[in-house]
N, C-alpha and C positions, 0 to 999 in steps of 0.2 A: 503493499499500500501507499503510496506516495506522501511525501510528508504535506502538501498541498491538501489532499485530499484528507489526511488523518486532522489536522488542523480545523477542515469545515465539519467533517462529522462532530468533532469532540464539542464545536460551538453548538452544532445544530442541535446537539443533546442536552447539552446547557440550557440554551433557550426555549427549546421545546417548538423550533421551529416547525412551520408546517410546508416549508417551502426549502427545497436543496438544489444547490446550483453548483457544478464545475466545470471549468472550461479550459483548454489550451493547456493539459495535462498528459504529456508525452509518456510519464511513467505510470500511470495508471493504467492497466490490464486487465485487471479483474477488481471485484468487489469482496472485500474481506467478510470472513463470518460474522463480525458482531453489526454490521452493515443491515442485517436481517431484524435488529431489535427495534429499528426506524420505522415501527408500521403507524407512525402518528402521520407519516408523510400525506401532503395531499396534492404536492408537486414535485417533480423529477426531472433537472434538467442537466444532462451530460452532454458536454459540446467538444468537438476536437479533442480526443483520449483515444489511445490504443486498445479502448474497453474491448474484449471479444463475445464474452458473454453475460448474460444476468439474468436473476431470478427475480420475477416480480409477484408471484401468486400470492404473498404471504402481506401484499401492502394493498389492504383490502378498501383504503380510505383514497387510495389514490384519483384524482381527477384529470390531472393534466402530466404527461409522460414525453419529453423531448429527448429522446437520444439520438442526437444529430452529426453526422460528420464523425464516427467512430470506426471501428472495426468490427462490430458484430456480423457475426456470421449465422448464428441460428438463435431464435427466442421465441418461447411461449406466451402468450397472451392470454392468460384465464384467470378464473376468480378474480375480477376486478370490475365489479359491479358499480361503481360510481365514475369509471374512467369515462371522461368527455373529451379529451383532446389526446391523439396519439402520433407523433411525428417520428418516425425510425428512416427518415432519409439521409444518403449519404452513407450507408451503410454496406455490406456486401451478402446481404440474404439474398439468397437463390428461390426458397420456397416459403412460404407462409401462409397461414391459417389463422383468420381473426375471426371470433365467432362467439356467441352469446354474451355479449356485451349491451346489455340493454339502453347504457347512457350515452354511449358513444356517439359524438357528432362530426368530429373531424377526423380524417385518416390521410396521411402523409407518406409514401413509401418510395418516393422519387429516388432516382440515384442510387440504386442497387444491384443492378445486373438480375434482377428478379425475372425468373422464366416462370413462375407459376404463383398464384394466388387464388385462396378461396375466401369468399366472405359470407356467413351464415347469420341468421339469427341476429342482426344489428338493426332494430325497428326503427331507432334514434337518428341513425346516419345519414348525416345531410350532405358532407362533403368528402369526396375520392381523389386523391391526387396519385397517379402511379407514372411520371413521367419518367424518361431517360432511365427505359430497365430493358431487358431482353423477353418480354411478353409475347407469345407467338399466336396465342389461344387464350379467350378471357370470357367468361360468362358473367353478367351481372344482371341479377334477377331479384324479385320480392325484395327490395328496398323501399319501404311506403314512403321515408322521409328523404331519399335522395334526391338535391336539385343541382350539385354541381358534380361532373365527372369528367377529368380530365388523364388522358392515356397517352400524352404525346411523346413523340420519339422513340419509338418501340416498333419492332418486326413483325408489327400484327397483320396476321392474315386471315384470322375469324374472329368476330366478335359476335356476341349474344346478349341483347339488352330486352328483358321482359319485365312486365310489372312494376314500372317505377313512374308512376302517376304525378310524381312531382318534380320530375326532372326539368330544370330550367337553362342547363348549359351541357353541351357533349363536345369536348374535343378528343381527336386521335390523330392529330396532324403529324406529319412525316411517319407513314404506315406504309406496308404492303397488301392493303385490302384491294381486291380487283371488283368486288360488286358491295353493294351497301342497299339496305331496303330496309327504311324507318319508317313505321306508322303507327298513329294511337298513341303518341305522348302528348297529353292535352295539355299540357303547362310547358312544353319545349319553346324555349325563343332563341336561340342562338346555338348553331353548330358550326365545328370548325374542323373540316376534314380534308385539308388542303395539305398537298406537298406528299402525294401517294401513288398508287399504281392504279386509280379506279377507272374501270372503264364503264361500268354501268350505275348510276344513282336513282332509286326511287325513291321519293319523299311525300308522304301524304298524311291527310286526316290530323295534321299539326296547327290547331285553328290560330295559335298565338307566335308560332314560328316569325320572327322579323329580321333574323339576319343567318346569311349561310356563306361560308367560306369552302369553295370547293376548287379553288384555284391549285396550278399545278400538278395535275393529274393526267390520266389518258382516256379520259370520258369520250366516247362517241358519242351518247345519247343520254340523256337526261330527263326525267319523268317528274315534273312538280304538279300535285293536283290538289286542289282544294287549299292552299296556302294563302289564305285569304288576308292575312296580317304581313306577310311579307315586304319589307322595306328595302333590302339592301343583299344582293346576288353578284357573288365574284366567283366567275367562270375563266378567268385568263388561264392561258398555257394548257388547254387541254388539247382534244383532237376532235373538235364539235363541226360538222360540216353542215347540219340544219338542226334549227329549234323553233319551237311554238311555244306561245306563251299563253294560257288561258285561264282566265279567273285570278289575276294578280293583280287587283285593283289598288292597291298600296305600294306597291314597288316604285322605288326614287330611284334608287342606283344601280344600274345593270352593267357590268364588268365581263367583256367576253373578247378580250385583247388576244393577240397570238393564238387564234384556232383555226380553223379552215373553210371558215362561212364565205360564200359565194353570194348570197343573199339574205335580207334580212328584215322582216316585219314585224315593228312593236307598235304598230297603231292601236292595239288593244290593250297598251299599258298606258292608261289614260293618268295614272300618277307620276310618268316617270320624270325626273329632274336631271339626270345625268346619265351617260351614254356614251360609254368609251367602248368601241369595237375597232380601234388602230390594230394595224399587221394581221391582216386576213387575206382573203382572197376577194372581196366583197364587191360586186359588180353593180348590185342593186339594194336600194335601202327603200324601205317604206316607213316614213317617221313621222308623217305629216299629221297637222290638226291635234297634236299633243299640247296641251294648253298650260301645261308646267313645264315642259322641257325647256331646262335652261342653257346646257352644254352639250355639245356634241365632239368628243374625240375621235375621227375617222382616219385619221393618216394612213400610209402605206398600205393602201388596198390598191384594186384595179378600177376604180370608178373612171368611165368614160364620160359619162355624164350624169348629172344629177338635179334633183327639183327638191328644195327646200321649201316647204309651203305652208304658211298658216302656224308660226310657233310663235304666240305673242309675248313670251317671255325669254325667247333663246337671247343670249347675250354672247356666246363664246361658240365659234365652229372651227375645228380645224381638220381641214382635207387637204393637208399637205402630203406630198408624194404618193400622189394618185397619178393618173393620164386623163385628168381632166381638161375638156377644151373650152366648152363654154357653159358653165356650172350657173345655176339659175335659183334666184333666192325671191321668195314672195311672200308678202305678209309676216315679215319679220321686224317688227319696228323697232325691237329692242338691242338687235345684234350690233356689238360696239367692237367686237374682236374678230377677225377674220383671218386664219390662215390658208393661204391656196400656194405656198412656195412648192418648188419642184414638180408642176405640173406641165401640159401644154397649151396655158392659155392663150388663146390668140386674141380676144376683147373682152372687156369690161361693160358691156350694156347694160349689166344687172347693176351696177355702181348707183343708180339714179335712185334706185328704188331701197337703199341701204341708210336712212336719214340720221341715225345715231351711230354709225360706223366711226371710231376713233383710232384704231390699229387695222392696218392692212398688209400684209405679207404676202409679196408676190416673187421675191427671190427664187432663181433657176426656171424662171418662164423665159424663153428665149425671143420671141416674137409677139409682144403685147400689141394690139391696135386699141388706142384710147378712144371713146367716142368724142369728137370734136367739141361736142357742145356741153359736155360735163362740167358742173361748177364743183369745186372740189370743197372739202371742208377743210381748212388749214390746220384743223387739230389733227388730221391725219399723222401717224408715223410711216414714213414709207419704206418698205425695206424689199428695193425691185431688182428687178433685172438690170445691166448696164444699158443692155437696147432701150430699156423703156425710161431710165432716168431723163435723158436729156428732153423728151418729149414731155414728161412730168413737168419740169422745171420751167417749161414754157407754158403750163398751162395754167389758165385764170385763177385765182385762188378767193376765196371770201376774206 
């Protein structure tokens, strides 16, 4: 027993303290036999030691146990009816069973190298954190109070989630799942399943789901049904070539960059505010008449022509790096920033319709013909091809 821990034990025994904490003691490898008499403890914290094993079953009054960043390889958690918080993160535990803890609220087993975990009879458990382990297969069932579940950075290939009526947040980002079906979680609001191998995703009957991160997967198809509260959807960096949207009335932000889309219709997304669809193969976009759409990011596609129409709140559009010749904009009274660089634009006869335009980017368009009767707004910042600059400098300014 290290001198540091010995002195702390002595002081604790004399004061009958309910809280015991030891940190940064490299000499501590095991707890001495006398430690077992400290059964009055309600909170135990041992952090950054070389402790390899510990027996807790005699400490029935414990409410909080934090054994973080030690060298623990095996541990039994039993006969602790009052335990509410258990943090065993940063150890070397490969297998563990957590069961029959009626008052356990929080469980953290991250950074262990865990391969197997079993959770049983934990009626009060609200949060589970299992990040940065080696879990390949896991089943989380019958946890009636669970609202937060995080299994990030695991080589996860199979997961079963059942009877979790209060689940609010679920994350398994950086995984190896190929398909995922989630249905019937009445209180689930946020899902992060990004950075994995997902090829198929099916989400349904989750009335409060409002945020989905499914970017950086291998999705070729996605089925979103009856997600009436969904507000944010990130599908960047997948393999999606076609997608349909039905009954998503509250969706505000849609991210579909770096996919394989050739055409896209978002006109049923009546609440959409931000549309990010750059780095696809898009030739057609149907996004007209959206009353709340403010931003369109559609650079690096294959648009030859486009009509942006009836977007009363749209302020920013980026169509750079396409092959546009004569884009058309109608009914966009608030459009103030327009990026059209690196296209094949020949004429700017749409300019007169954009009364609120402040910034216009045209760099990389070789031969632009400006309408001679255009009256330029002198607040415009011009970033134009050299061939157009001379003409613009001779143009009448307000």
